[in-house]
MARNUPA-900673 format. One line per 2 residues: number of its first residue (from 1); their letters; for each residue x, y, z of N, C-alpha, C. Coordinates in steps of 0.02 Angstrom, whole numbers, plus 50000, padded with zeros to 5 digits. Atoms other than C-alpha are relative to their C-alpha. Example, Ala and Ser with C-alpha at 12.3 -4.5 7.8 and 13.67 -1.06 7.14 Angstrom:
% MARNUPA-900673
1 = AS = 50045:49941:50000:50615:49775:50390:50045:50060:50000  49958:49941:49997:50684:49947:50357:49961:50055:50037
END
This chain:
% MARNUPA-900673
1 = MT = 50055:50056:50007:56431:57621:54672:49938:50050:50025  50063:49957:49991:56248:57690:54698:49945:49947:50022
3 = GM = 50047:50059:49973:56172:57521:54781:49965:49967:49943  50044:50021:50071:56115:57474:54590:50044:49908:50026
5 = TN = 49969:50064:49988:56133:57281:54599:50031:49972:49942  49951:50015:50064:56217:57271:54424:50008:50055:49958
7 = PA = 50004:49950:50039:56289:57373:54301:49971:50019:49941  50047:49983:50048:56147:57367:54183:49937:50044:50035
9 = QA = 50039:49966:49965:56036:57429:54319:50017:50081:49985  49970:49951:49989:56156:57577:54338:49994:50023:49951
11 = KA = 49988:49966:50068:56175:57608:54155:49930:50028:49969  50061:49982:50018:55991:57620:54140:49965:50073:50042
13 = AK = 50015:49938:49941:55971:57738:54292:50046:50054:49969  49956:49946:50020:56093:57858:54220:49963:50014:49933
15 = EA = 50032:49995:50060:56016:57862:54046:49931:50018:50036  50070:49982:50011:55837:57879:54111:50004:50080:50065
17 = TD = 49979:49899:49976:55920:58056:54228:50008:50049:49920  50006:49953:50058:55959:58105:54057:49933:50036:49979
19 = WI = 50067:50016:50029:55797:58066:53974:49970:50043:50045  50023:49941:49964:55735:58195:54131:49996:50051:49977
21 = IR = 49948:49938:50012:55828:58321:54083:49987:50022:49927  50031:49997:50062:55799:58303:53896:49939:50023:49976
23 = LH = 50068:49983:50012:55623:58288:53887:49967:50068:50048  50007:49937:49967:55605:58430:54017:50020:50080:49978
25 = EA = 49988:49947:50030:55690:58544:53908:49966:50018:49936  50043:50015:50045:55598:58497:53764:49933:49972:50004
27 = PE = 50068:50016:49998:55431:58459:53800:49954:49988:49926  50038:49993:50048:55365:58478:53636:50018:49971:49935
29 = DR = 49943:50030:50079:55495:58391:53516:49969:49919:50010  50040:50058:50019:55382:58244:53454:50068:49948:49974
31 = EL = 49951:50060:50016:55535:58159:53377:50065:49975:50065  49967:50025:49946:55624:58162:53554:49958:49952:50044
33 = KA = 50041:50035:49965:55473:58092:53624:50011:49924:49973  49992:50038:50025:55479:57963:53494:50057:49957:50013
35 = EF = 49933:50031:49959:55664:57914:53544:49969:49961:50058  50011:50007:49923:55604:57913:53720:49959:49929:49999
37 = DA = 50061:50070:49988:55467:57777:53696:50050:49949:49966  49972:50053:50042:55575:57680:53578:50029:49952:50065
39 = WC = 49933:50015:49937:55722:57666:53739:49949:49980:50050  50029:50043:49936:55571:57629:53867:49996:49932:49981
41 = AQ = 50024:50077:50034:55510:57479:53749:50077:49971:49995  49954:50027:50025:55686:57420:53712:50025:49948:50052
43 = DP = 49982:50055:49927:55713:57341:53905:49974:50019:50040  50050:49987:49939:55596:57316:54051:50056:50028:50042
45 = LH = 49951:49961:49947:55755:57383:54166:49998:50082:49993  50017:49931:50003:55718:57538:54053:49960:50046:50023
47 = LD = 50071:49953:49996:55548:57590:54095:50003:49982:50080  49989:49997:49923:55594:57522:54301:50023:50060:50009
49 = AW = 49956:49941:49970:55737:57652:54289:49961:50078:49981  50028:49936:49997:55632:57785:54230:49933:50019:50025
51 = NA = 50059:49992:49949:55481:57760:54329:50026:50040:50092  49983:50012:49918:55602:57751:54497:50038:50095:49975
53 = TR = 49990:49931:49984:55674:57926:54421:49991:50041:50003  50053:49956:50004:55528:58016:54393:49974:50006:50050
55 = RT = 50020:49986:49945:55476:57988:54557:50065:50041:50034  49959:49956:49952:55628:58069:54638:50026:50058:49957
57 = AD = 49981:49941:50020:55659:58195:54516:49926:50047:50015  50045:49974:49975:55479:58246:54571:50032:50054:50066
59 = LM = 49981:49966:49933:55577:58300:54726:50033:50059:49990  49966:49930:50023:55665:58453:54625:49962:50028:49972
61 = AG = 50051:49954:50022:55532:58508:54538:49930:49962:49981  50055:50032:50002:55342:58492:54495:50010:49961:49909
63 = IA = 49999:50013:50065:55403:58411:54318:49945:49938:49993  50066:50041:50002:55245:58318:54238:50032:49931:49972
65 = PL = 49972:50052:50016:55289:58131:54215:49981:49988:49938  50011:50000:50088:55294:58140:54003:50006:49926:50022
67 = GA = 50010:50090:50011:55252:57961:53939:49952:49983:50021  50058:50001:49981:55108:57965:54055:49942:49998:49983
69 = DQ = 50055:49996:50034:54916:57966:54014:49994:50084:50030  50026:49923:49953:54898:58124:54151:50058:50017:50034
71 = AK = 49925:49975:49940:55020:58246:54233:49988:49997:50080  50003:50004:49930:55056:58231:54429:49956:50067:50016
73 = NG = 50045:49957:49963:54915:58337:54509:50023:50016:50067  49973:49978:49946:54955:58436:54659:50035:50030:50019
75 = KA = 49933:49982:49994:55079:58508:54755:50064:49937:50015  49941:50053:50000:55259:58417:54718:50041:49990:50057
77 = DW = 49968:50020:49940:55356:58315:54828:50060:50038:50029  49949:49980:49980:55495:58433:54828:49979:50078:50046
79 = QR = 50018:49941:49967:55386:58578:54885:49959:49997:50046  50002:50031:49923:55325:58473:55024:50064:50010:50032
81 = FL = 49942:50001:49976:55488:58437:55064:50037:50082:50024  49999:49923:49955:55519:58638:55084:49971:50018:50028
83 = DA = 50051:49985:49950:55370:58666:55166:50007:49982:50091  50000:50040:49940:55423:58550:55301:50078:50015:50021
85 = RR = 49958:49964:49964:55602:58623:55316:49982:50071:50026  50009:49943:50000:55543:58788:55320:49940:50013:50076
87 = AS = 50024:50010:49924:55416:58724:55476:50035:49983:50045  49945:50023:49974:55564:58639:55556:50035:50065:50044
89 = ED = 49949:49933:49959:55641:58814:55591:49968:50062:49997  50008:49940:49974:55512:58938:55626:50000:50022:50056
91 = DL = 49990:49976:49953:55561:58970:55788:50057:50063:49972  49949:49977:50050:55719:59068:55679:49948:50055:49975
93 = TD = 50031:49962:50045:55585:59178:55585:49990:50089:50031  50002:49934:49977:55563:59330:55712:50061:50007:50018
95 = VR = 49966:49961:49995:55738:59378:55721:50033:50037:49906  49981:49963:50064:55745:59419:55530:49980:50060:49999
97 = TA = 50018:49940:50000:55752:59586:55492:49979:50017:49920  49982:50004:50094:55729:59669:55314:50045:49994:49961
99 = AG = 49934:49998:50029:55907:59684:55290:50005:49914:49991  49992:50057:50025:55908:59505:55326:49965:49951:49947
101 = ED = 50033:50034:50055:55779:59449:55212:50036:50006:49933  49972:49985:50040:55866:59549:55095:50076:49961:49964
103 = AI = 49926:50037:49993:56026:59448:55126:49999:49929:49976  50009:50081:50017:55940:59274:55102:49978:50001:49925
105 = AA = 50005:50015:50091:55869:59327:54935:50072:50015:49958  49898:49985:50033:56068:59400:54878:50006:49931:49981
107 = RA = 49961:50072:49992:56120:59239:54938:49974:49962:49951  50029:50058:50040:55990:59116:54853:49998:50034:49940
109 = EE = 49988:49972:50070:56010:59226:54685:50067:49982:49992  49947:50016:50026:56190:59193:54682:50017:49926:49996
111 = TA = 49981:50064:49997:56200:59020:54733:49946:49965:49941  50036:50020:50098:56057:58982:54582:50041:50003:49954
113 = KV = 49973:49973:50067:56150:59055:54455:50063:49954:50000  49964:50042:50002:56300:58949:54513:49972:49929:49971
115 = IA = 50023:50075:50011:56191:58779:54519:49986:50008:49915  50018:50012:50081:56131:58826:54341:50065:50002:49975
117 = AQ = 49949:49992:50052:56308:58860:54284:50035:49922:50005  49963:50067:49987:56384:58697:54365:49955:49930:49958
119 = SR = 50043:50053:50006:56210:58593:54302:50013:50034:49916  49986:50007:50058:56256:58659:54116:50065:49954:49975
121 = FK = 49932:50009:50009:56437:58620:54126:50028:49931:50030  49953:50064:49960:56487:58481:54246:49971:49914:49997
123 = KR = 50018:50061:50037:56487:58311:54200:50015:49936:50058  49983:50060:49960:56451:58141:54311:49984:49931:49967
125 = GN = 49989:50065:50066:56494:57981:54212:49984:50025:49939  50011:49991:50074:56421:57985:54048:49919:50039:49994
127 = TS = 50066:49964:50013:56283:58109:54093:50022:50083:50007  49995:49918:49993:56296:58285:54060:49939:50038:50018
129 = WR = 50072:49969:49957:56194:58398:54153:49996:50056:49958  50026:49946:50039:56107:58520:54019:49986:50078:50047
131 = GI = 50056:49940:49974:56052:58702:54054:49940:50004:50023  50052:50019:49970:55916:58707:54179:49941:50067:49999
133 = GL = 50031:49933:50021:55849:58875:54121:49959:50028:50047  50041:49961:49944:55735:59002:54203:49983:49974:50048
135 = GG = 50041:50017:49924:55602:58890:54280:50046:49952:50052  49963:50037:49965:55751:58781:54349:50037:50040:50049
137 = LA = 49959:49922:49954:55835:58939:54397:49956:50010:50066  50042:49982:49951:55688:58972:54503:49989:49962:50043
139 = IA = 50011:50059:49932:55659:58814:54587:50068:49996:50043  49930:49992:49964:55855:58828:54618:50011:50056:50068
141 = AS = 50003:49932:49980:55830:58990:54696:49935:49990:50079  50062:50034:49932:55657:58923:54810:50047:49965:50049
143 = LV = 49976:50071:49960:55762:58771:54860:50059:50030:50060  49959:49979:49965:55909:58871:54916:49986:50057:50061
145 = AA = 50027:49945:49947:55814:59011:55002:49969:49955:50052  50034:50048:49955:55731:58880:55100:50044:49954:50051
147 = II = 49967:50026:49935:55872:58795:55179:50048:50032:50037  49943:49981:49976:56006:58930:55183:49956:50064:50051
149 = GP = 50033:49949:49952:55871:59056:55262:50007:50007:50079  49970:50016:49936:55884:59003:55426:50051:50017:50022
151 = RI = 49934:50013:49988:56052:58964:55425:50048:50095:50007  50002:49935:49994:56060:59161:55389:49990:50017:50068
153 = AT = 50029:49973:49953:55952:59202:55526:50046:49985:50081  49951:50024:49940:56071:59114:55641:50061:50022:50015
155 = EM = 49941:49969:50026:56212:59187:55569:50015:50065:50034  50007:49932:49977:56155:59361:55615:50018:50013:50082
157 = QA = 49994:49973:49921:56138:59315:55813:50066:49973:50026  49914:50046:49963:56322:59225:55830:50040:50058:49999
159 = DH = 49933:49996:49989:56472:59275:55887:50062:49974:49944  49957:50057:50030:56559:59146:55798:49954:49943:49966
161 = FT = 50021:50023:50016:56508:59041:55663:50015:49945:49945  49948:50017:50051:56549:58922:55522:49970:49954:49938
163 = KT = 50032:50017:50061:56504:58858:55346:49989:49921:49996  50003:50065:50013:56467:58696:55263:50073:49963:49971
165 = AE = 49945:50045:49995:56603:58575:55290:50065:50026:50032  49911:49976:49976:56724:58702:55384:49991:50001:50078
167 = IT = 49996:50016:49950:56780:58656:55545:50051:50057:50036  49945:49950:49988:56871:58797:55644:50002:50009:50097
169 = TV = 49979:50006:49907:56938:58834:55852:50004:50073:49997  49992:49934:49985:56913:59001:55918:50017:49998:50093
171 = TL = 49973:49989:49930:57004:59061:56088:49953:50056:50023  50041:49937:49975:56880:59158:56202:50034:50032:50048
173 = AD = 49967:49943:49967:56932:59290:56322:50037:49960:50077  49985:50016:49928:56956:59157:56475:50063:49964:49979
175 = NS = 49947:50047:50023:57084:59055:56354:49962:49944:49994  50055:50066:50023:56949:58907:56351:50001:50003:49920
177 = TV = 50018:50004:50091:56918:58851:56168:49961:49959:49976  50065:50042:50009:56787:58796:56070:50007:49990:49914
179 = TL = 49992:50010:50082:56794:58709:55907:49934:49988:49975  50059:50002:50055:56650:58718:55780:49992:49964:49963
181 = AP = 50030:50035:50068:56582:58598:55682:49966:50023:49940  50030:49954:50075:56513:58634:55503:49933:50022:50024
183 = ES = 50064:49949:49998:56365:58742:55496:49967:49988:50078  50021:50007:49915:56363:58772:55685:50009:50078:50037
185 = AI = 50007:49932:49982:56351:58943:55793:49973:50015:50053  49997:49996:49951:56381:59009:55938:49992:50050:50027
187 = KV = 50003:49923:49982:56350:59172:56058:50033:50005:50074  49940:49988:49950:56463:59227:56179:49989:50046:50062
189 = RM = 50001:49951:49946:56439:59309:56355:50044:49985:50053  49937:50012:49938:56602:59344:56474:49999:50068:50026
191 = DG = 49974:49937:49963:56608:59475:56613:50046:49971:50077  49953:49992:49938:56689:59500:56776:49965:49927:50039
193 = TT = 50012:50054:49978:56571:59359:56843:49962:49944:49970  50020:50061:50038:56519:59247:56697:50003:49956:49950
195 = RF = 49972:50026:50094:56573:59135:56559:49923:49952:49982  50061:50030:50028:56415:59070:56457:50001:50019:49928
197 = VE = 50008:50002:50100:56407:59012:56267:49944:49963:50001  50060:50032:50034:56256:58977:56193:49995:49966:49935
199 = LL = 49981:50013:50052:56261:58865:56067:49940:49993:49963  50048:49996:50056:56147:58930:55927:49968:49953:49951
201 = SG = 50009:50035:50045:56152:58798:55818:50037:49917:49984  49933:50053:50017:56258:58619:55767:50029:49970:50028
203 = EA = 49971:50039:49948:56377:58549:55870:50080:50050:50020  49938:49993:49989:56545:58608:55965:50045:49958:50061
205 = FF = 49949:50033:49945:56704:58543:56068:50000:50046:50042  49996:49939:49934:56718:58645:56234:50072:49956:50030
207 = EV = 49962:50006:49957:56896:58631:56319:50018:50069:50054  50023:49953:49948:56878:58742:56465:50056:50019:50069
209 = TP = 49965:49991:49934:57005:58834:56581:49958:50004:50064  50035:50011:49921:56978:58805:56760:49996:50070:50020
211 = DP = 50002:49945:49939:56918:58946:56869:49932:49984:50052  50047:50000:49948:56829:58891:57029:49959:50065:50009
213 = QK = 50038:49944:49986:56774:59068:57044:49930:50004:49949  50051:49973:50068:56666:59077:56864:49980:49940:49974
215 = PF = 50034:50075:50038:56586:58911:56824:50000:50015:49914  50017:49968:50071:56580:58901:56643:49930:49950:49983
217 = TV = 50069:50028:50023:56397:58856:56562:49999:50017:49940  50022:50003:50074:56349:58814:56401:49922:49982:49997
219 = GA = 50058:50014:49991:56173:58840:56356:49977:49959:49920  50032:50049:50055:56088:58711:56219:49931:50012:49984
221 = DA = 50081:50004:50015:55900:58701:56148:49979:49961:50063  50023:50036:49942:55874:58579:56300:50016:49995:50053
223 = VT = 49959:50022:49951:55990:58571:56424:50052:50062:50019  49945:49966:49995:56109:58689:56504:50067:49939:50042
225 = VT = 49950:50041:49987:56298:58619:56539:50042:50045:50060  49961:49952:49963:56391:58682:56694:50065:49958:50016
227 = VL = 49956:50013:50002:56582:58644:56703:50055:50029:50054  49911:49976:49951:56758:58692:56816:50039:50001:49963
229 = GT = 49946:50005:50043:56871:58624:56695:50000:49921:49969  50010:50077:50015:56832:58471:56569:50015:50039:49919
231 = GF = 50019:49983:50077:56837:58446:56385:49940:49958:49968  50062:50041:50011:56670:58395:56322:49946:50033:49938
233 = DV = 50024:49981:50068:56560:58407:56168:49909:50003:49997  50073:49964:49985:56385:58480:56164:49958:50001:49914
235 = SD = 50026:49982:50052:56264:58471:56002:49917:50007:49996  50096:49978:49991:56068:58511:55950:49972:49981:49930
237 = TA = 50022:50037:50067:55983:58405:55823:49918:49981:50025  50085:50023:49989:55785:58403:55793:49961:49985:50080
239 = GR = 50045:49992:49929:55723:58439:55983:50047:49976:50042  49950:50038:49938:55874:58348:56078:50060:50025:50004
241 = SS = 49932:49987:50010:56036:58395:56142:50034:49965:50033  49965:50037:49996:56171:58294:56161:50074:50036:50039
243 = VA = 49908:49995:49943:56336:58297:56296:50030:49941:50006  49951:50068:49976:56478:58185:56287:50080:50037:50029
245 = VE = 49942:49977:49971:56619:58210:56388:50076:49953:49994  49946:50052:50008:56793:58172:56347:50059:49988:50048
247 = HG = 49962:50013:49925:56885:58204:56513:49967:50065:50043  50036:49935:49923:56840:58311:56687:49921:49957:50012
249 = LV = 50069:50013:49964:56658:58305:56761:49947:50054:49973  50059:49972:50032:56501:58405:56682:49946:49993:50045
251 = RV = 50092:49987:49983:56310:58450:56760:49977:50014:49941  50052:49995:50046:56182:58415:56633:49941:50021:50045
253 = EN = 50067:49982:49984:56016:58516:56669:49973:50007:49951  50039:49967:50057:55867:58552:56572:49972:50049:50038
255 = AP = 50058:49942:49972:55731:58701:56574:49965:49978:50042  50031:50011:49944:55650:58709:56728:49911:50008:49988
257 = TV = 50057:49985:50030:55470:58729:56618:49973:49899:49990  50024:50076:50021:55478:58520:56582:50033:49963:50070
259 = PP = 49972:50045:49935:55506:58370:56725:50081:50003:50008  49952:49978:50000:55669:58411:56805:50065:49956:49963
261 = VS = 49930:50073:50017:55857:58321:56730:50049:50048:50054  49951:49960:49989:56000:58341:56823:50057:49927:50004
263 = EL = 49973:50048:50004:56135:58213:56768:50083:50029:50003  49936:49998:49993:56326:58215:56827:50052:49949:49949
265 = LE = 49969:50025:50057:56434:58154:56665:50076:50017:50009  49917:50007:50001:56621:58090:56673:50033:49988:49935
267 = AG = 49966:50019:50061:56738:58038:56549:49957:49943:49980  50034:50056:50042:56663:57920:56422:49922:49995:49993
269 = QQ = 50080:49989:49976:56486:57960:56483:49963:50051:49932  50018:49957:50038:56352:58030:56352:49936:50011:50024
271 = AR = 50059:49998:49984:56187:58097:56388:49946:50028:49947  50017:49969:50056:56059:58142:56262:49915:50025:50033
273 = VS = 50047:49973:49966:55907:58260:56327:49951:50033:49935  50050:49972:50031:55740:58290:56242:49985:50072:50024
275 = RD = 50002:49933:49967:55645:58466:56262:49939:49957:50060  50052:50003:49935:55509:58344:56374:50035:49973:50054
277 = GQ = 49950:49992:49971:55643:58311:56484:50029:49902:49997  49978:50053:50009:55673:58125:56410:50077:49980:50005
279 = VR = 49919:49988:50020:55858:58072:56445:50015:49913:49994  49966:50081:50024:55966:57928:56364:50059:49999:50017
281 = RS = 49925:49991:49986:56123:57904:56439:50027:49929:49962  49972:50038:50046:56255:57806:56346:50086:50007:50033
283 = TA = 49932:50008:49983:56456:57758:56361:50034:49992:49937  49940:50035:50062:56591:57761:56224:50060:50033:50018
285 = PA = 49929:49990:50004:56769:57754:56222:50036:50085:49990  49990:49924:49994:56844:57941:56263:50029:50022:49953
287 = SQ = 49933:49969:50064:56961:57948:56100:49917:49993:49935  50060:50007:50026:56777:57921:56013:49949:50066:50018
289 = IA = 50034:49944:49979:56704:58092:56088:50020:50056:49931  49993:49943:50052:56683:58212:55962:50054:50005:49938
291 = AW = 49971:50034:50052:56749:58102:55817:50003:50053:49941  50004:49945:50094:56699:58260:55669:50070:50016:50008
293 = RH = 49946:49933:49989:56858:58352:55737:50062:49939:49967  49966:50035:50017:56948:58205:55670:49983:49970:49915
295 = NQ = 50039:50021:50055:56833:58180:55507:49962:49955:49993  50073:50077:49972:56730:58030:55590:49950:49995:50012
297 = LI = 50061:50012:49977:56563:58004:55591:49981:49931:50023  50008:50071:49988:56530:57855:55699:49937:49996:50050
299 = AQ = 50064:50000:49967:56345:57800:55726:50004:49914:50028  50014:50043:49943:56302:57669:55866:49904:49959:49978
301 = DQ = 50069:50031:49992:56129:57582:55817:49962:50080:50008  50022:49919:49989:56075:57780:55787:49938:49987:49904
303 = PL = 50019:49994:50032:55935:57803:55645:50030:50027:49918  49978:49965:50076:55963:57844:55452:49995:50065:50017
305 = GE = 50028:49929:50032:55882:57998:55452:50045:50046:50055  49965:49957:49944:55974:58066:55625:50081:50000:49945
307 = IV = 49939:50007:50035:56153:58019:55538:50003:50047:49946  49993:49952:50048:56117:58087:55386:49975:50069:50018
309 = DR = 49978:49917:49976:56073:58256:55483:50054:50025:50024  49940:49996:49996:56223:58255:55536:50065:50010:49928
311 = LR = 49972:50009:50060:56316:58211:55364:49984:50067:49959  50019:49943:50045:56220:58368:55280:50046:50062:50017
313 = RY = 49968:49931:49982:56337:58480:55368:50069:49998:49950  49931:49999:50059:56493:58417:55252:49964:49992:49930
315 = YT = 50016:50014:50070:56386:58398:55105:49983:50067:49964  50017:49925:50011:56377:58575:54997:49930:50010:49978
317 = GT = 50062:49971:50039:56206:58546:54933:49949:49943:50043  50055:50019:49949:56047:58442:54988:49997:49916:49975
319 = IV = 50034:50081:50000:56000:58271:55037:49927:49959:50025  50061:50028:49989:55841:58183:55031:50001:49951:50015
321 = IT = 50015:50062:50004:55769:58038:55107:49937:49981:49984  50085:50009:50043:55602:57985:55011:49973:49956:50060
323 = DA = 50044:50033:49950:55552:57860:55142:50010:50002:50051  50005:49982:49924:55491:57888:55320:50042:49930:50044
325 = EL = 49972:50052:49982:55522:57706:55352:50085:49986:49983  49912:50017:49990:55714:57694:55286:50021:50049:50046
327 = SR = 49985:49946:49974:55735:57855:55383:50001:49960:50063  50011:50017:49952:55707:57766:55530:50035:49914:50024
329 = QT = 49962:50066:49996:55819:57609:55502:50056:50024:50033  49938:50014:49963:55967:57595:55619:50069:49982:49959
331 = VT = 49936:50017:50017:56142:57626:55568:50063:49997:50034  49940:49985:49957:56304:57592:55643:50058:49973:49946
333 = GV = 49953:49994:50065:56482:57611:55558:50037:50051:50005  49962:49944:50020:56615:57727:55527:50023:50024:49943
335 = YR = 49990:49961:50088:56619:57842:55383:50018:50061:50000  49940:49937:49995:56732:57990:55341:49954:50054:49959
337 = LD = 50022:49923:50005:56675:58159:55325:50026:50025:49943  49985:49979:50039:56782:58204:55216:50002:50000:49918
339 = DP = 49999:49986:50043:56718:58129:55075:49911:49971:50027  50083:50034:49987:56508:58123:55121:49970:49962:49942
341 = VS = 50051:50051:50046:56437:58064:54971:50025:49919:49981  49961:50067:49996:56561:57900:54977:49952:49980:50057
343 = AL = 50025:50028:49929:56493:57903:55172:49927:49984:49997  50070:50004:50020:56301:57928:55096:49995:49921:49976
345 = RG = 50002:50080:50042:56317:57769:54983:50006:49939:50044  49987:50056:49950:56399:57657:55125:49948:49989:50037
347 = MA = 50043:50003:49968:56270:57700:55230:49927:49973:49959  50065:50009:50025:56127:57669:55102:49982:49926:49969
349 = RA = 49981:50074:50011:56201:57502:55045:49986:49958:50050  49996:50037:49935:56208:57445:55232:49917:49980:49991
351 = QK = 50075:49999:49984:56011:57479:55211:49979:49971:49955  50007:50010:50049:55998:57413:55043:49959:50041:49959
353 = AT = 50045:49933:50038:55929:57585:54972:50039:50016:49958  49959:49960:50066:55997:57679:54827:50013:50072:49988
355 = VR = 49991:49912:50005:56063:57870:54815:50005:50019:49934  49999:49949:50061:56027:57958:54663:50022:50049:49992
357 = EI = 49946:49903:50019:56134:58126:54600:49953:50003:49947  50024:49945:50061:55989:58224:54521:50024:50035:49976
359 = TP = 49949:49944:50027:56088:58360:54494:50077:49986:50039  49928:49986:49964:56256:58413:54572:49986:50005:50058
361 = WL = 50005:49933:49937:56189:58504:54710:49938:49950:50018  50057:50021:49953:56052:58366:54762:49996:49920:49987
363 = LV = 50019:50070:49996:56049:58189:54817:49940:49973:50036  50072:50037:49977:55905:58073:54841:50004:49931:50017
365 = VS = 50018:50074:49974:55897:57911:54958:49945:49979:50006  50058:50021:49995:55764:57801:54930:50004:49918:50013
367 = PS = 50003:50063:49988:55721:57617:54945:50018:49962:49928  49982:50027:50051:55799:57492:54821:49934:49969:49963
END
């Protein structure tokens, strides 16, 4: 299910998606255009589905809305989306070397080729995804580069990192362990007096070997976490750092350039600290701390956009939310991370929203 209210609407949406591709491949085909016009006139559901699908398709490329009197002018929605993604990651650009840029370009080109191949041969229901051609390949390459480029820059700094949908556990020199969530990266510094791990991106669960002579410290974007021996989770998302303790005791502090934060957390306690020093404390059963280790995503009155950010790490394509108000609506529930598409559709149903599969690698969430 994709949030459609009945099978007729679902069928119309699938046909509209197919029309997007057919018309984009043959924009000068008059017979095809006449067939399309007849389809639109056949049922009001068809025209509604076409208008909705055309809007979401604009997120993928600047496709002129065929059948309309005038083409859409200005920058396409998908381009604005990429601009926003680039801007949000601008703090990583300084670490890109010439070799790093070459790696980004090569990875984007190879991934775009895979996308093109999938689009030719992979099917979803009754909709056959045809070849996207050179223009589509260029779109795919730019989209992939914008999304994976900052990730490659982070990986270049990291001692350990994970890919999409990958979870791995690393044993450190002091026998402490770090379990990395998907799309996460850490940098480790250990010597005779220091045990320090920097969370460069994503989320990680730490099981620390006690050593009173050498406190174990984790640095994230907005906080540092100091422990003697405990198990705790640290995550970094959109300018906020979160710490949750499964067992033991930790001290959470922030950077000295903002109003000071110093929080003691014990088992079942959590704290979210923003860059401006705002702190939000909460509690949860210890068994729910870092539930992602068991392929569970637990949401408790959290914004849909924030939950989807976490879900993106488990989906090999891209997820876009088209509506800011929808992104702010709160979500509560338990979702399976080993089936991110079904999880997304479950969240969307709860918000009376729709999930559209524009290509096998792009899901768009929009109000119904």
